[in-house]
C-alpha positions as CSV (number, residue, x, y, z in Angstrom):
1,M,64.5,-77.7,-59.1
2,I,63.2,-76.6,-62.4
3,H,60.1,-78.3,-62.4
4,M,59.3,-77.0,-59.2
5,A,60.0,-73.8,-60.4
6,T,57.7,-74.4,-63.3
7,G,55.0,-75.6,-61.2
8,L,54.9,-72.4,-58.8
9,A,54.8,-69.9,-62.1
10,K,51.9,-72.2,-63.4
11,A,50.2,-71.4,-60.0
12,A,50.7,-67.9,-59.6
13,L,49.3,-67.7,-63.3
14,R,46.0,-69.4,-62.5
15,A,45.7,-67.6,-59.1
16,H,47.0,-64.2,-60.4
17,R,45.7,-63.8,-63.7
18,P,44.5,-60.5,-64.2
19,A,47.7,-59.5,-62.9
20,F,49.8,-61.0,-65.4
21,V,47.3,-59.8,-67.9
22,G,48.1,-56.4,-67.2
23,T,51.8,-57.4,-66.7
24,A,51.0,-58.6,-70.8
25,V,49.3,-55.4,-71.8
26,A,51.9,-53.5,-70.6
27,A,55.0,-55.5,-72.4
28,L,52.5,-55.2,-75.7
29,F,52.7,-51.5,-75.9
30,A,56.1,-51.5,-75.2
31,A,57.1,-53.3,-77.7
32,T,54.6,-51.3,-80.1
33,V,56.1,-48.2,-79.4
34,V,60.2,-49.2,-79.3
35,S,59.4,-51.5,-82.6
36,A,57.4,-48.6,-84.1
37,S,60.4,-45.9,-82.6
38,T,63.1,-48.3,-84.4
39,M,61.7,-48.2,-87.4
40,M,61.5,-44.5,-87.9
41,L,64.9,-44.2,-86.6
42,G,66.0,-46.2,-89.6
43,T,63.5,-44.3,-92.5
44,T,65.0,-41.2,-91.2
45,S,68.5,-41.8,-90.3
46,T,71.6,-40.0,-92.1
47,E,72.4,-41.2,-95.7
48,R,76.0,-42.9,-93.9
49,T,74.0,-45.3,-92.3
50,G,71.7,-46.1,-95.4
51,G,68.0,-44.4,-94.3
52,T,68.1,-42.1,-96.9
53,A,70.0,-43.4,-99.0
54,G,68.5,-43.0,-103.0
55,L,66.6,-39.6,-102.1
56,S,67.6,-36.1,-103.4
57,A,69.8,-33.8,-102.1
58,S,67.1,-31.2,-101.7
59,A,64.6,-33.7,-99.8
60,R,68.1,-34.9,-97.5
61,R,68.5,-31.5,-97.0
62,Q,65.0,-31.2,-95.6
63,I,65.7,-34.1,-93.4
64,T,68.5,-32.8,-91.8
65,E,67.1,-29.4,-91.2
66,N,64.0,-30.2,-89.7
67,G,66.4,-33.1,-87.5
68,V,63.6,-35.5,-88.0
69,G,66.5,-38.3,-87.0
70,D,67.3,-36.6,-84.1
71,M,63.6,-36.3,-83.1
72,A,63.2,-40.3,-84.0
73,L,66.1,-41.2,-81.9
74,V,64.7,-38.7,-78.6
75,L,61.3,-40.6,-79.2
76,L,63.3,-43.8,-79.0
77,I,65.0,-43.1,-76.3
78,G,62.2,-41.9,-74.2
79,S,59.8,-44.7,-75.2
80,I,62.6,-47.5,-73.9
81,Y,62.5,-45.2,-70.2
82,M,58.8,-45.1,-70.4
83,S,59.1,-48.9,-71.3
84,I,60.9,-49.6,-68.0
85,F,59.1,-47.3,-65.9
86,V,55.8,-48.7,-66.7
87,V,57.1,-52.8,-66.7
88,V,58.4,-52.2,-63.5
89,S,56.0,-50.9,-61.9
90,T,53.4,-53.5,-63.5
91,M,55.4,-56.6,-62.8
92,G,56.5,-55.3,-58.8
93,T,52.9,-54.9,-58.1
94,A,52.0,-58.4,-59.6
95,V,54.8,-59.9,-57.7
96,A,54.2,-57.9,-54.6
97,Q,50.4,-59.9,-54.6
98,Q,52.0,-63.1,-54.4
99,H,54.4,-62.5,-51.1
100,R,51.6,-64.5,-49.2
101,E,51.8,-67.6,-51.5
102,L,55.2,-67.2,-51.7
103,A,56.0,-67.3,-48.0
104,M,54.3,-70.0,-47.6
105,V,56.2,-72.1,-50.5
106,R,59.6,-70.7,-48.2
107,S,58.2,-72.1,-45.2
108,I,58.1,-75.8,-46.5
109,G,61.7,-75.6,-47.7
110,A,61.6,-73.7,-50.9
111,R,64.8,-72.0,-51.5
112,P,65.6,-68.2,-52.5
113,R,66.6,-69.4,-56.3
114,Q,63.7,-71.5,-56.6
115,V,61.2,-69.1,-55.6
116,R,63.4,-66.4,-57.8
117,R,63.4,-68.9,-60.9
118,A,59.6,-69.1,-60.8
119,V,58.9,-65.4,-61.0
120,A,61.1,-65.1,-63.7
121,V,59.1,-67.5,-65.7
122,Q,55.8,-66.3,-65.4
123,A,57.9,-62.8,-66.5
124,L,58.9,-64.8,-69.7
125,A,55.4,-66.1,-70.4
126,A,54.1,-63.0,-70.1
127,S,56.9,-60.7,-72.7
128,V,58.0,-63.2,-74.9
129,P,54.2,-63.2,-77.0
130,A,52.9,-60.2,-76.0
131,S,56.5,-58.3,-77.0
132,L,56.3,-60.5,-80.6
133,A,53.1,-58.9,-81.4
134,G,53.6,-55.5,-80.4
135,F,56.8,-56.1,-83.2
136,V,54.2,-56.5,-86.1
137,L,51.6,-53.5,-84.6
138,G,54.9,-51.7,-84.2
139,G,55.3,-52.0,-88.1
140,L,51.7,-50.7,-88.6
141,G,52.2,-47.9,-86.0
142,A,54.6,-47.0,-88.3
143,R,53.6,-46.4,-91.3
144,W,50.9,-43.8,-89.7
145,W,53.5,-42.2,-88.0
146,H,55.5,-42.0,-91.2
147,A,52.1,-40.6,-93.0
148,G,51.6,-38.2,-90.6
149,M,55.3,-36.7,-91.4
150,I,54.8,-36.3,-94.1
151,S,51.4,-34.6,-94.4
152,H,52.8,-32.4,-91.9
153,G,56.0,-31.4,-93.8
154,L,58.5,-33.0,-91.8
155,L,59.8,-35.5,-94.2
156,P,60.0,-35.2,-98.0
157,A,56.3,-37.4,-100.2
158,E,59.2,-39.4,-102.4
159,A,60.8,-40.4,-98.7
160,T,59.5,-44.2,-98.4
161,F,58.9,-46.3,-95.3
162,R,61.1,-49.3,-94.8
163,F,59.9,-52.1,-92.7
164,S,63.1,-53.3,-90.8
165,W,63.5,-56.5,-89.1
166,L,65.6,-54.8,-86.9
167,A,63.2,-53.8,-84.4
168,L,62.5,-57.5,-83.9
169,P,65.7,-58.1,-81.7
170,V,65.4,-54.6,-79.9
171,C,61.4,-55.0,-79.0
172,V,61.8,-58.0,-77.7
173,G,65.1,-57.7,-75.7
174,V,63.7,-54.3,-74.1
175,A,60.1,-55.8,-73.5
176,V,61.3,-59.4,-72.3
177,V,64.8,-58.2,-70.4
178,T,62.5,-55.4,-68.6
179,T,59.7,-57.8,-67.4
180,T,62.1,-60.1,-65.9
181,L,65.1,-58.0,-64.8
182,A,62.0,-56.4,-62.6
183,A,60.8,-59.3,-61.8
184,L,63.7,-60.4,-60.1
185,L,64.9,-57.6,-58.1
186,S,61.0,-57.3,-56.7
187,A,61.2,-60.6,-55.8
188,L,64.8,-60.5,-54.6
189,R,64.2,-59.0,-50.8
190,F,61.5,-60.8,-50.6
191,S,63.3,-64.1,-51.2
192,L,66.1,-63.7,-48.9
193,L,63.9,-63.1,-46.1
194,R,63.7,-66.1,-43.3
195,P,60.4,-67.6,-43.8
196,A,58.4,-66.6,-40.9
197,R,59.7,-62.9,-41.3
198,A,58.2,-63.4,-44.9
199,L,54.9,-64.5,-43.6
200,S,54.6,-61.9,-41.0
201,E,55.2,-59.2,-43.8
202,A,52.9,-60.7,-46.2
203,A,50.7,-60.7,-43.7
204,T,51.2,-57.0,-42.6
205,G,52.7,-54.8,-45.2
206,R,56.2,-53.7,-45.5
207,R,56.8,-51.1,-43.1
208,G,58.7,-48.2,-44.5
209,L,60.3,-46.8,-47.3
210,G,63.7,-48.5,-47.0
211,L,67.7,-47.1,-46.7
212,L,68.1,-45.9,-50.3
213,R,64.4,-44.9,-51.6
214,A,63.6,-42.2,-49.5
215,P,67.1,-40.4,-49.4
216,L,67.1,-40.6,-53.7
217,G,63.5,-39.6,-53.1
218,V,64.7,-36.7,-51.3
219,V,67.6,-36.0,-54.0
220,A,65.6,-36.1,-56.7
221,V,63.0,-33.7,-55.4
222,A,65.7,-31.4,-54.2
223,G,67.7,-31.9,-57.7
224,A,64.6,-30.5,-59.6
225,C,63.8,-27.6,-57.4
226,V,67.7,-26.6,-57.7
227,V,67.6,-27.4,-61.2
228,S,64.6,-25.2,-61.9
229,V,65.8,-21.8,-59.7
230,L,69.2,-22.3,-62.2
231,L,66.7,-22.6,-65.2
232,S,64.6,-19.2,-64.3
233,K,68.1,-17.6,-64.7
234,Q,68.6,-18.6,-68.3
235,P,68.0,-17.9,-71.5
236,A,64.6,-18.9,-73.2
237,A,65.9,-21.9,-75.5
238,E,68.3,-23.4,-72.8
239,A,65.8,-23.4,-70.2
240,G,63.1,-25.2,-72.7
241,E,65.8,-27.7,-73.0
242,G,66.3,-28.0,-69.4
243,A,62.7,-28.8,-68.8
244,F,62.3,-32.2,-69.6
245,L,64.7,-33.2,-66.9
246,V,63.3,-31.0,-64.3
247,L,60.1,-33.1,-65.1
248,I,61.8,-36.4,-64.9
249,L,63.2,-35.2,-61.5
250,F,60.0,-34.6,-60.2
251,C,58.6,-37.5,-61.4
252,V,60.6,-39.7,-60.0
253,G,61.0,-38.0,-56.4
254,A,57.2,-38.7,-56.8
255,G,57.7,-42.1,-57.4
256,L,60.4,-43.1,-55.0
257,L,58.7,-41.0,-52.0
258,G,55.1,-42.5,-53.3
259,P,53.7,-43.5,-49.8
260,R,54.9,-40.4,-48.0
261,I,53.5,-38.1,-50.5
262,V,50.5,-39.5,-51.7
263,G,49.2,-39.9,-48.2
264,P,49.1,-36.2,-47.1
265,A,47.9,-35.0,-50.6
266,A,45.1,-38.0,-50.4
267,W,44.0,-36.6,-46.6
268,L,43.4,-33.4,-48.4
269,V,41.4,-34.9,-51.5
270,S,39.4,-37.5,-49.2
271,A,38.3,-35.2,-46.4
272,P,35.2,-33.4,-48.4
273,A,34.4,-36.6,-49.9
274,G,34.2,-38.3,-46.2
275,R,30.9,-35.9,-46.3
276,F,29.1,-37.3,-48.9
277,G,27.5,-40.7,-46.8
278,P,29.2,-43.7,-45.1
279,S,30.2,-45.1,-48.8
280,A,32.8,-42.0,-49.6
281,R,33.2,-42.2,-45.7
282,L,34.5,-45.7,-46.1
283,A,36.6,-45.3,-49.4
284,M,38.4,-42.4,-47.9
285,L,39.2,-44.6,-45.3
286,N,40.7,-47.1,-47.2
287,V,42.6,-44.9,-49.2
288,R,44.3,-42.8,-46.4
289,S,44.9,-46.5,-44.9
290,Q,46.2,-47.9,-47.4
291,P,49.0,-45.0,-49.0
292,R,51.7,-47.6,-50.4
293,R,49.3,-49.5,-52.3
294,F,47.0,-46.7,-53.8
295,S,50.5,-45.0,-54.2
296,A,51.3,-47.5,-56.7
297,A,48.5,-46.4,-58.7
298,V,48.8,-42.6,-58.0
299,V,52.3,-42.6,-58.9
300,P,51.9,-43.0,-62.9
301,L,48.6,-41.0,-63.0
302,V,50.8,-37.9,-61.6
303,L,53.0,-38.4,-65.1
304,V,50.0,-38.2,-67.0
305,V,48.9,-35.0,-65.8
306,G,52.4,-33.3,-65.2
307,F,53.8,-34.3,-68.7
308,G,50.3,-33.5,-70.5
309,L,50.2,-30.1,-68.8
310,T,53.5,-29.4,-69.3
311,K,53.6,-30.0,-73.0
312,I,50.8,-28.5,-74.0
313,G,50.9,-25.6,-71.4
314,M,54.1,-25.2,-73.4
315,H,52.5,-24.8,-76.6
316,T,49.4,-22.7,-75.5
317,T,51.1,-20.6,-73.3
318,A,53.5,-19.6,-76.6
319,Q,50.1,-19.5,-78.5
320,H,48.5,-16.9,-76.4
321,R,51.7,-14.7,-75.6
322,T,53.4,-14.5,-79.7
323,G,50.1,-15.8,-81.7
324,S,52.3,-18.8,-82.7
325,A,53.2,-22.4,-81.1
326,G,56.2,-23.1,-83.2
327,S,56.5,-24.8,-85.9
328,P,53.6,-26.8,-87.4
329,G,55.1,-30.1,-87.8
330,E,57.2,-29.7,-84.8
331,V,54.6,-29.0,-82.7
332,W,52.4,-32.3,-84.1
333,L,55.3,-34.7,-83.3
334,D,55.6,-33.4,-79.7
335,Y,51.9,-33.7,-78.9
336,V,52.3,-37.2,-80.7
337,G,55.1,-37.6,-78.4
338,T,53.7,-37.0,-75.3
339,G,50.4,-38.6,-76.4
340,L,53.1,-42.1,-76.4
341,Y,54.1,-41.4,-72.6
342,A,50.6,-40.3,-71.3
343,G,49.6,-43.7,-72.9
344,F,52.5,-45.8,-71.2
345,A,51.6,-43.9,-68.0
346,A,47.8,-44.6,-67.8
347,I,48.3,-48.4,-68.5
348,A,50.5,-49.0,-65.9
349,A,48.2,-46.7,-63.9
350,A,45.3,-48.9,-64.8
351,N,46.9,-51.9,-64.4
352,T,47.9,-51.0,-60.9
353,L,44.0,-50.0,-59.7
354,A,42.8,-53.0,-61.9
355,M,45.1,-55.7,-59.7
356,I,44.5,-53.0,-56.2
357,S,40.5,-53.8,-57.0
358,F,41.1,-57.5,-57.9
359,E,43.2,-58.3,-54.8
360,R,40.6,-57.1,-52.6
361,R,37.7,-59.2,-54.7
362,R,37.6,-60.8,-50.7
363,D,36.9,-58.1,-48.8
364,V,34.5,-56.8,-51.3
365,A,32.5,-60.4,-51.0
366,L,32.7,-60.3,-47.1
367,L,31.2,-56.6,-47.5
368,R,28.1,-58.6,-49.4
369,V,27.6,-60.6,-46.4
370,V,27.5,-58.7,-43.5
371,G,24.6,-56.8,-45.6
372,S,26.2,-54.1,-48.0
373,Q,23.9,-53.6,-50.4
374,R,25.4,-53.9,-54.3
375,A,25.1,-50.2,-55.0
376,Q,26.3,-49.6,-52.0
377,V,29.9,-51.1,-52.6
378,R,30.1,-49.7,-56.0
379,A,29.7,-46.3,-54.6
380,M,32.4,-47.0,-52.2
381,A,34.5,-48.1,-55.7
382,A,33.3,-44.6,-57.0
383,W,34.8,-42.9,-54.5
384,E,38.0,-44.8,-54.4
385,A,38.4,-43.7,-58.2
386,V,37.9,-40.2,-57.3
387,V,40.5,-39.7,-54.8
388,V,43.0,-40.8,-56.5
389,A,42.0,-39.0,-59.2
390,G,42.2,-36.0,-57.0
391,T,45.3,-37.0,-55.9
392,A,47.2,-37.4,-58.7
393,L,45.6,-34.0,-60.6
394,L,46.6,-32.1,-57.1
395,L,50.6,-33.9,-57.4
396,G,50.7,-33.8,-61.2
397,G,49.4,-30.0,-61.5
398,A,52.1,-29.1,-58.8
399,I,54.6,-30.6,-60.7
400,A,53.7,-29.2,-63.9
401,L,54.1,-26.0,-62.4
402,G,57.1,-26.5,-61.0
403,T,58.3,-27.1,-64.4
404,L,57.1,-24.7,-66.2
405,A,57.7,-21.9,-64.1
406,P,61.2,-21.1,-65.3
407,I,60.3,-22.0,-68.8
408,L,57.6,-19.2,-68.5
409,S,59.6,-16.7,-66.4
410,T,62.2,-16.5,-68.5
411,A,60.4,-16.2,-71.9
412,F,57.9,-14.4,-70.7
413,G,58.3,-12.6,-67.4
414,S,54.9,-14.5,-65.8
415,A,55.4,-18.1,-64.6
416,L,52.1,-19.0,-64.6
417,P,51.0,-20.7,-68.1
418,Y,48.0,-20.1,-70.0
419,L,45.4,-23.2,-70.2
420,P,42.2,-22.5,-72.1
421,W,39.2,-24.4,-70.0
422,P,38.7,-27.7,-72.2
423,V,42.4,-28.8,-71.4
424,P,42.3,-28.8,-67.7
425,A,38.8,-30.0,-68.2
426,G,39.8,-32.6,-70.6
427,V,43.0,-33.6,-68.4
428,A,40.8,-33.8,-65.1
429,A,37.7,-35.7,-66.8
430,G,40.5,-38.5,-68.6
431,T,42.1,-39.1,-65.6
432,L,38.6,-39.6,-63.6
433,L,37.2,-42.2,-66.2
434,L,40.3,-44.1,-66.2
435,T,40.3,-44.3,-62.5
436,L,36.5,-45.3,-62.5
437,L,36.9,-47.8,-65.4
438,A,39.9,-49.2,-63.8
439,T,38.3,-49.3,-60.1
440,G,35.0,-50.5,-61.1
441,L,34.9,-53.1,-63.4
442,P,36.9,-55.9,-61.2
443,V,34.1,-54.7,-58.8
444,R,31.6,-55.1,-61.0
445,A,32.9,-58.6,-61.9
446,V,33.2,-59.3,-58.1
447,L,29.5,-58.5,-57.5
448,R,28.0,-60.6,-60.5
449,K,29.6,-63.7,-58.1
450,R,27.8,-65.7,-54.9
451,A,29.6,-63.4,-52.3
452,I,29.9,-66.6,-50.0
453,T,31.8,-68.3,-53.2
454,V,34.2,-65.6,-53.3
455,V,34.5,-65.6,-49.4
456,G,35.3,-69.6,-49.5
457,A,37.4,-69.7,-52.4
């Protein structure tokens, strides 16, 4: 039984190598950030835990007054949350790409637990080496982080960096446990289907969102709207503290309702694109006809756009209205955290887009067989990237406005943020560049091979 599970895992790793490279990259980034956050928490913790032992009274007072330990704890919790989000998203897509193979082995007698064990072995193969490498990279990142906090006045100069081995079990635990659980949960329902039903679903895809997913998504979005309205009636400080909850609820709702939200948004964005020739029309039809598949890539991008615009908009609006965005050190640390969260979501989106493109390599080859030129196929892929990016910008911008409205209305009397044009332009350009690279590179790799060889394989 174990030998069969190991054999299935090896076959899947060979057949879906890009999917598990993506999973390993996600686990590596997660382990790196968690490792760095854990080390920084140990360095900035209170004297009772030994983190600031040996420092002068004034240095310890500076750390306490700046709330550095609390901020490190918040970043650690946030990085763990984002690690779960990214790894679950990436691993779920990787497992979904194997549904046809899993359905076939079920039809020839494999038991559900053998299928789940095979998927778990794949997760371990991707996450264990990545988590160990992430621990080392996290130490380097923590040193840079520590130096930045000293240069921005958050830490006293006498606070030396301390490499902590405690970060090793933390980052390994987060990366390995999260990846393995994500793999098991992704394979659980499909492994329990009857073989005939599994083969049918692998061919046509699953319809609907499930009994719990849709109601939970509606509850999350409704909760975000209710909390936003309540915050609009609170003092500015309390509204600012609750903004993160609104943002998370909106993003969770978008993730749960993905196909139902992404489909209409993609329709709006793709309608103008369809006027730019046959390649654009084909891309429009691809995105509209497969909302579940593309929503897996759009949702992480929505998180990047929504979180980035919210955090930046808070500071730029405060700077515009009052002449100060806040304490330089606090603002710097806020931007560092925003960059980390955006990095998590960007990796999830890039991995998903790349896996989608790799999964469609036979379709791309068929286009070549029936006479499409390489330039036409590349143009189709580029237009798909444009539609995906435009959909993410539309939804992410709406989430950012919904999150910022209560804060800004209580603080400045106006719900609209002030964003200098380079900010939205930079966010839009970065989102488009990410989708173009993640979609275009796998397609170019397929186009370099003989089309008939890819179709035959």
